[in-house]
C-alpha positions as CSV (number, residue, x, y, z in Angstrom):
1,M,91.3,-4.1,32.3
2,K,90.7,-5.9,35.5
3,A,87.7,-3.5,36.1
4,I,86.1,-4.5,32.8
5,K,86.6,-8.2,33.5
6,K,85.0,-7.8,36.9
7,S,82.0,-6.0,35.5
8,F,81.6,-8.8,32.9
9,L,81.6,-11.5,35.6
10,I,79.1,-9.6,37.6
11,I,76.7,-9.4,34.7
12,I,77.2,-13.1,33.8
13,G,76.4,-13.8,37.5
14,V,73.3,-11.7,37.5
15,I,72.0,-13.3,34.2
16,L,72.8,-16.7,35.6
17,L,70.9,-16.0,38.9
18,L,67.9,-14.6,36.9
19,Y,67.9,-17.8,34.7
20,I,68.1,-20.1,37.7
21,G,65.4,-18.0,39.4
22,G,63.3,-18.3,36.3
23,V,63.8,-22.0,36.1
24,F,62.8,-22.4,39.7
25,L,59.7,-20.2,39.3
26,F,58.5,-21.7,36.0
27,S,58.8,-25.3,37.3
28,K,56.0,-24.3,39.7
29,Y,54.0,-21.6,37.7
30,F,52.7,-21.3,34.3
31,L,54.5,-18.9,31.9
32,P,52.8,-15.5,31.1
33,G,50.7,-15.9,28.0
34,T,49.7,-19.5,28.7
35,T,46.0,-20.4,27.9
36,I,44.5,-23.8,28.4
37,N,41.4,-24.6,26.3
38,G,40.9,-20.8,25.9
39,H,41.3,-19.9,29.6
40,D,44.1,-17.8,30.8
41,F,46.4,-19.5,33.3
42,S,49.3,-17.0,33.3
43,L,51.5,-17.1,36.4
44,T,49.1,-19.6,38.1
45,E,50.4,-22.6,40.2
46,I,50.9,-25.7,37.9
47,S,50.0,-27.9,40.9
48,A,46.7,-26.0,41.4
49,L,45.7,-26.6,37.8
50,D,42.7,-29.0,38.7
51,K,41.4,-26.6,41.3
52,N,41.8,-23.5,39.3
53,Y,40.2,-25.2,36.2
54,K,37.3,-26.4,38.3
55,D,36.9,-22.9,39.7
56,L,36.8,-21.4,36.2
57,S,34.1,-24.0,35.3
58,E,32.0,-23.2,38.2
59,N,32.2,-19.5,37.6
60,Y,31.7,-19.7,33.9
61,K,29.5,-17.2,32.1
62,I,29.2,-16.1,28.5
63,E,28.3,-12.5,27.7
64,I,26.0,-11.8,24.8
65,I,26.9,-8.4,23.2
66,G,24.2,-6.9,21.0
67,R,23.7,-3.6,19.3
68,E,21.8,-2.1,22.1
69,K,22.3,-4.3,25.1
70,R,24.7,-6.7,26.9
71,E,23.4,-9.8,28.7
72,E,25.0,-12.7,30.5
73,I,24.1,-16.5,30.7
74,L,25.6,-18.1,33.7
75,G,27.1,-21.6,33.5
76,S,25.2,-22.5,36.7
77,D,21.9,-21.8,34.9
78,I,22.7,-24.3,32.2
79,D,24.3,-27.0,34.3
80,Y,27.7,-26.2,32.8
81,T,30.8,-28.3,33.6
82,D,34.2,-28.5,32.1
83,E,36.5,-31.2,33.3
84,L,40.1,-31.9,32.3
85,K,40.7,-35.4,31.4
86,D,44.5,-35.2,32.1
87,S,45.9,-32.3,34.2
88,D,49.6,-33.5,33.6
89,I,50.6,-30.7,31.4
90,F,54.3,-30.4,30.7
91,Q,56.0,-27.0,30.7
92,N,59.8,-27.1,30.2
93,P,61.1,-24.4,32.6
94,F,64.6,-24.5,31.1
95,Y,63.5,-22.6,28.1
96,W,61.5,-20.1,30.0
97,F,63.2,-17.1,28.5
98,L,62.4,-18.1,25.1
99,S,58.9,-19.4,25.7
100,M,57.9,-16.0,27.3
101,L,58.3,-14.4,23.8
102,V,55.5,-16.5,22.2
103,P,52.0,-17.0,23.8
104,K,51.3,-20.6,24.5
105,N,47.9,-22.0,23.8
106,I,47.4,-25.5,25.1
107,D,44.4,-27.6,23.8
108,A,44.3,-30.1,26.7
109,P,41.8,-33.1,26.6
110,H,38.6,-32.1,28.5
111,T,34.9,-32.6,28.6
112,V,32.4,-29.9,28.4
113,Y,28.8,-30.6,29.4
114,F,25.7,-28.3,29.5
115,S,22.0,-28.7,29.0
116,E,20.9,-27.6,25.6
117,N,17.3,-27.4,26.7
118,L,18.2,-25.0,29.6
119,L,20.6,-23.1,27.2
120,S,17.5,-22.7,24.8
121,E,15.3,-21.5,27.6
122,K,17.8,-18.9,28.7
123,I,18.3,-17.7,25.2
124,N,14.6,-17.3,24.6
125,A,14.4,-15.3,27.9
126,L,17.1,-12.7,26.6
127,D,15.7,-9.2,26.2
128,Q,17.4,-9.2,23.0
129,V,15.5,-12.1,21.8
130,K,12.2,-11.0,23.3
131,N,12.3,-7.4,22.1
132,M,13.7,-7.6,18.7
133,K,13.1,-4.6,16.5
134,P,12.8,-5.1,12.7
135,P,15.2,-3.2,10.4
136,V,13.6,-0.3,8.7
137,D,14.7,0.7,5.2
138,A,15.7,4.3,4.6
139,S,12.7,6.1,3.3
140,I,11.4,9.4,1.9
141,D,9.2,11.7,3.9
142,Y,7.8,15.3,3.5
143,V,9.5,17.5,6.1
144,G,8.7,21.2,6.3
145,D,8.1,22.0,2.7
146,K,10.2,19.4,0.8
147,F,10.8,15.7,0.7
148,M,13.9,14.4,2.5
149,I,15.5,11.1,3.1
150,V,14.9,9.5,6.5
151,K,17.8,7.4,7.6
152,E,17.5,3.7,7.9
153,D,16.9,1.9,11.3
154,M,19.3,-0.9,11.6
155,G,16.9,-2.7,14.1
156,T,18.0,-5.7,16.3
157,T,16.3,-8.7,14.5
158,F,18.5,-11.8,14.1
159,S,17.9,-15.5,13.4
160,I,17.3,-17.2,16.7
161,D,18.2,-20.6,15.3
162,E,21.5,-19.4,13.9
163,F,22.2,-17.6,17.2
164,K,21.6,-20.7,19.3
165,K,23.9,-22.6,17.0
166,L,26.6,-20.0,17.5
167,V,26.2,-19.8,21.3
168,N,26.5,-23.6,21.5
169,K,29.6,-23.7,19.5
170,E,31.2,-20.8,21.5
171,I,30.4,-22.4,24.9
172,L,31.9,-25.7,23.7
173,E,35.1,-24.0,22.8
174,G,35.2,-22.2,26.2
175,K,34.6,-18.7,24.7
176,T,33.2,-16.1,27.2
177,E,31.4,-13.8,24.9
178,V,29.4,-13.8,21.7
179,N,29.3,-10.6,19.6
180,L,26.2,-10.7,17.3
181,E,27.6,-7.7,15.2
182,E,31.0,-9.3,14.7
183,N,29.3,-12.6,13.7
184,K,27.0,-10.8,11.2
185,L,23.9,-12.3,12.7
186,Y,21.7,-9.1,12.4
187,M,19.3,-8.7,9.5
188,D,20.1,-5.4,8.0
189,P,17.8,-3.0,6.1
190,E,17.9,-3.4,2.3
191,I,17.9,0.3,1.5
192,F,20.3,2.7,3.2
193,E,20.3,6.5,3.0
194,N,23.2,6.8,0.5
195,D,21.2,4.5,-2.0
196,K,21.5,6.2,-5.4
197,A,18.0,5.1,-6.5
198,L,16.6,6.6,-3.2
199,I,18.4,9.9,-3.8
200,E,17.1,10.1,-7.3
201,A,13.5,9.3,-6.0
202,R,13.8,12.1,-3.4
203,D,14.7,14.5,-6.1
204,N,11.8,13.3,-8.4
205,Y,9.4,13.6,-5.5
206,N,10.4,17.2,-5.1
207,K,10.0,17.7,-8.8
208,V,6.5,16.3,-9.2
209,S,5.4,18.2,-6.0
210,G,5.9,21.3,-8.2
211,N,3.5,20.0,-10.8
212,E,-0.3,20.1,-11.0
213,I,-2.8,17.6,-12.5
214,V,-6.0,19.4,-13.0
215,V,-9.2,17.3,-13.7
216,E,-11.8,19.5,-15.4
217,I,-15.4,18.7,-14.7
218,G,-17.3,21.5,-16.6
219,S,-16.3,24.8,-14.9
220,A,-15.3,22.8,-11.8
221,E,-11.8,21.5,-11.1
222,E,-10.3,18.9,-8.9
223,K,-6.5,19.5,-8.4
224,L,-3.6,17.2,-7.5
225,S,-0.6,19.2,-6.6
226,G,2.1,19.7,-3.9
227,N,2.4,16.9,-1.3
228,E,-0.9,15.5,-2.3
229,L,0.2,15.0,-5.8
230,A,3.6,13.5,-4.6
231,R,1.8,11.0,-2.4
232,M,0.2,9.6,-5.5
233,Y,3.6,8.0,-6.2
234,D,5.3,5.1,-4.5
235,F,9.1,4.3,-4.5
236,N,9.5,0.6,-5.7
237,G,13.2,0.4,-4.9
238,D,14.3,1.7,-8.2
239,S,12.3,4.7,-9.0
240,I,9.0,6.5,-8.1
241,V,5.9,5.1,-9.8
242,P,2.2,5.9,-9.8
243,N,0.2,4.2,-7.1
244,E,-2.7,2.6,-9.1
245,E,-4.7,2.1,-6.0
246,K,-4.6,5.8,-5.1
247,A,-5.4,6.7,-8.7
248,L,-8.4,4.3,-8.5
249,E,-9.6,5.9,-5.3
250,F,-9.3,9.4,-6.8
251,A,-11.3,8.2,-10.0
252,K,-13.9,6.8,-7.5
253,M,-14.0,10.1,-5.7
254,L,-14.7,12.0,-8.9
255,S,-17.5,9.5,-9.7
256,R,-19.1,9.9,-6.3
257,K,-18.9,13.7,-6.3
258,Y,-19.9,14.4,-9.9
259,D,-21.8,11.5,-11.4
260,T,-25.5,12.2,-12.0
261,Y,-26.6,9.0,-13.6
262,K,-29.9,7.6,-12.2
263,T,-30.1,10.4,-9.8
264,D,-33.2,12.3,-8.8
265,R,-33.5,15.8,-10.4
266,T,-35.4,19.0,-9.5
267,F,-37.2,20.0,-12.7
268,Y,-39.5,22.7,-13.7
269,A,-42.7,21.0,-14.9
270,T,-44.4,23.3,-17.6
271,G,-47.4,25.1,-16.1
272,L,-46.9,23.4,-12.7
273,G,-43.7,24.4,-11.1
274,L,-40.6,22.8,-9.6
275,T,-40.9,19.0,-8.9
276,V,-38.6,16.1,-8.4
277,V,-38.3,13.5,-11.1
278,K,-36.8,10.3,-9.8
279,G,-34.5,7.7,-11.6
280,G,-34.1,7.0,-15.1
281,I,-31.0,6.3,-17.4
282,Y,-29.9,9.9,-18.0
283,G,-26.7,11.5,-16.5
284,W,-23.1,11.6,-16.3
285,L,-21.5,8.2,-15.6
286,T,-17.7,8.1,-15.1
287,D,-15.8,5.2,-16.6
288,I,-13.9,4.6,-13.4
289,E,-11.2,2.1,-14.8
290,N,-10.3,4.2,-17.8
291,T,-10.3,7.4,-15.9
292,K,-8.0,5.7,-13.4
293,N,-5.8,4.6,-16.4
294,L,-5.7,8.3,-17.6
295,I,-4.7,9.6,-14.1
296,V,-1.9,6.9,-14.1
297,E,-0.7,8.0,-17.5
298,S,-0.7,11.6,-16.5
299,L,1.2,10.8,-13.3
300,S,3.7,8.8,-15.3
301,S,4.6,11.7,-17.6
302,M,5.8,13.6,-14.4
303,E,4.5,16.8,-15.9
304,S,1.6,19.1,-15.3
305,K,-1.6,18.1,-17.1
306,H,-5.1,19.2,-17.6
307,I,-7.4,16.2,-18.2
308,E,-11.1,15.4,-18.2
309,P,-12.7,12.1,-16.8
310,V,-13.5,9.4,-19.2
311,Y,-17.2,8.8,-19.3
312,K,-19.4,5.7,-20.0
313,L,-22.4,8.1,-20.4
314,T,-22.6,11.8,-21.0
315,A,-25.3,14.4,-20.4
316,M,-26.1,17.7,-22.1
317,S,-24.5,20.0,-19.6
318,R,-21.9,19.8,-16.9
319,D,-22.8,23.1,-15.1
320,G,-26.0,23.7,-13.2
321,S,-28.7,21.1,-14.3
322,D,-27.2,18.4,-16.4
323,I,-30.4,18.5,-18.5
324,G,-29.4,21.6,-20.2
325,K,-31.8,23.8,-22.2
326,S,-32.8,21.4,-24.9
327,Y,-35.1,18.5,-23.8
328,I,-38.3,16.6,-24.3
329,E,-40.9,16.8,-21.5
330,I,-43.7,14.3,-21.1
331,D,-46.5,14.4,-18.5
332,L,-48.5,11.2,-18.2
333,G,-51.2,12.9,-16.2
334,R,-51.9,15.6,-18.8
335,Q,-50.9,13.2,-21.7
336,H,-48.9,16.0,-23.3
337,M,-45.4,16.4,-24.7
338,W,-43.2,19.5,-25.0
339,Y,-40.0,20.0,-26.8
340,Y,-37.7,22.8,-25.6
341,Q,-34.8,23.9,-27.7
342,E,-32.2,26.2,-26.1
343,G,-34.6,27.1,-23.4
344,K,-37.5,28.0,-25.8
345,L,-40.7,25.9,-26.3
346,V,-40.6,25.1,-30.0
347,M,-43.1,22.2,-30.2
348,E,-45.9,20.5,-28.2
349,T,-48.5,18.0,-28.6
350,D,-51.0,15.6,-27.0
351,V,-49.8,12.1,-26.9
352,V,-51.0,8.6,-25.8
353,T,-48.8,6.8,-23.4
354,G,-48.7,3.2,-22.0
355,N,-51.9,1.6,-20.5
356,P,-51.3,1.3,-16.7
357,S,-54.4,-0.9,-16.4
358,K,-52.6,-3.6,-18.3
359,D,-49.3,-3.0,-16.4
360,N,-47.9,-1.3,-19.5
361,G,-47.6,2.2,-18.0
362,T,-44.8,4.3,-19.5
363,P,-42.0,4.5,-16.8
364,T,-41.1,7.8,-15.2
365,G,-37.9,9.2,-14.7
366,T,-35.2,11.1,-16.8
367,G,-34.2,9.2,-19.9
368,R,-32.2,10.0,-23.1
369,V,-32.7,9.6,-26.7
370,W,-30.1,6.9,-27.3
371,S,-30.9,6.1,-31.0
372,R,-32.7,7.7,-34.0
373,E,-34.1,5.2,-36.4
374,K,-36.4,5.2,-39.5
375,D,-38.7,2.6,-41.0
376,R,-38.8,0.3,-38.0
377,F,-41.0,-2.7,-37.0
378,L,-41.7,-2.6,-33.3
379,T,-42.6,-6.2,-32.1
380,G,-43.9,-7.7,-28.9
381,E,-45.5,-11.0,-27.9
382,T,-48.8,-9.9,-29.2
383,Y,-48.1,-7.2,-31.7
384,E,-46.0,-5.9,-34.6
385,S,-46.2,-2.3,-35.6
386,H,-44.4,-0.4,-38.4
387,V,-43.3,3.2,-37.6
388,D,-41.6,5.8,-39.8
389,Y,-39.6,7.3,-36.8
390,W,-38.4,5.6,-33.7
391,M,-36.5,7.4,-30.8
392,P,-36.1,4.9,-27.8
393,F,-35.4,6.7,-24.4
394,N,-34.9,4.0,-21.8
395,W,-33.6,0.5,-21.7
396,S,-36.9,-1.3,-21.3
397,G,-38.1,-0.9,-24.9
398,C,-40.0,2.4,-24.5
399,G,-39.6,5.2,-27.0
400,I,-41.3,8.0,-28.8
401,H,-42.7,7.1,-32.3
402,D,-45.3,8.1,-34.8
403,S,-48.6,6.2,-34.7
404,T,-50.6,6.2,-37.9
405,W,-53.2,3.8,-36.5
406,R,-54.4,6.6,-34.1
407,S,-56.6,9.5,-34.9
408,E,-57.1,10.9,-31.3
409,Y,-54.6,11.8,-28.7
410,G,-54.5,13.1,-25.2
411,G,-57.3,13.0,-22.5
412,K,-57.9,9.6,-20.8
413,I,-57.3,7.5,-23.9
414,Y,-54.2,5.9,-22.3
415,L,-56.3,4.5,-19.4
416,T,-58.3,2.2,-21.6
417,R,-56.6,2.2,-25.0
418,G,-53.0,3.1,-24.2
419,S,-49.9,1.7,-25.8
420,H,-47.6,-1.1,-24.6
421,G,-45.4,1.6,-23.0
422,C,-44.2,3.8,-25.8
423,V,-45.2,7.4,-26.4
424,N,-47.6,7.3,-29.4
425,T,-47.3,10.7,-31.3
426,P,-49.2,12.4,-34.2
427,P,-47.3,11.4,-37.3
428,E,-46.8,14.9,-38.7
429,F,-45.6,16.1,-35.4
430,M,-43.3,13.1,-35.0
431,K,-41.7,13.8,-38.4
432,D,-40.8,17.4,-37.4
433,L,-39.7,16.3,-33.9
434,F,-37.4,13.6,-35.4
435,E,-35.5,16.2,-37.6
436,K,-34.9,18.5,-34.5
437,V,-33.9,16.0,-31.9
438,K,-30.5,14.6,-31.6
439,V,-29.0,11.5,-29.9
440,G,-28.5,12.3,-26.2
441,T,-31.4,14.6,-25.8
442,P,-33.0,14.3,-22.3
443,V,-36.5,12.9,-22.0
444,I,-38.1,13.9,-18.7
445,V,-41.2,11.7,-17.9
446,Y,-43.4,12.4,-14.8
447,D,-47.0,11.8,-13.9
448,S,-48.8,14.9,-12.5
449,S,-51.9,12.6,-11.8
450,D,-49.9,10.6,-9.2
451,P,-51.1,11.3,-5.7
452,N,-47.4,11.6,-4.5
453,F,-46.7,14.2,-7.2
454,T,-45.8,17.6,-5.6
455,T,-44.6,20.9,-7.0
456,V,-43.3,24.1,-5.7
457,K,-44.5,27.2,-7.5
């Protein structure tokens, strides 16, 4: 019993000595876990508070923690000072054993100063500010032999104004670091790799890349397939949609490659040989806007399609010469007209064409019969003539018609008594020709008497 009592007294004595020692120690030193205005003063001398606080102020720095880099701004670079207004901070040493259990955060009156202009300059000079990388949305790209999702790039872009406000606030509060990520300052991408619409778009890209859109131009074809076809679509954030600009460019390519409207043509002049006939209103002319719309419609179906361009003007043939095998041929020099049907000469006659001495010469070039009319009055400033049959072939008022007022044709009549530009034709011949010719028939006009006229036999 005495031994137990003795042990108890010893324990009490040790506890008492520890307590007294603690009272003595913490009458001179701050308790563990003591912070003053955010600074850790654990186990530092109470009497050295002013000096230690000043040292902290002089050595102050704040660390900028970014996604890819850490940088520091030194207090000395922004004229930073932090002075206590009152260093008399009371700490009750008699309760040290209880106070140690709970961290003690002391907000002591103090004055913080720094130059906002210098801080702004230092912030602007940070690599993280100068070398921002914009965020990049997750996207779709063709890799190998299929479309895949390319992961987003988070980038390192943030609002400089918001960042400056935050750094100002953290310095005033005595903080020693600013974490841009934790403060949600970064501008993130809008589309991430797990986006459902993006995943669906990828699958649709792979689907359409297996399709084929074939544009048929006679026996020729222009195909859109595979990656090239898939590139005709854009992802708008919700789904893949046809790119109308690309569809327009494709329609323009078709026009450039296959249109023959107003082009020069190599033509076999009867009895003379091959020659070049320039200009005229004949030929294939693509309706670019409506062809573009047809391409967009075909793309929107997301299925394989065979289509033909939409045309403003058509010609007799798409393969070889667009003139085809049925056409009217007129030589101003020989004052003669031929009509070929399916490659065979079926009619020919002398004619009288426009009077060149009065600036009424019949225009050369490849035209088309764009109308067939009966019982017409042809009028001009100085004339009005009735005709039974009328077939205009250009857009300047020239056409082929009967001329009951004439009894002679061919030769050099046109040089002195020629027409106002039309092709005067014997009435009986004109009646027969009118019945055979249909709208769209090419009319090839050339002048073998022109000094520049050449042929290749």
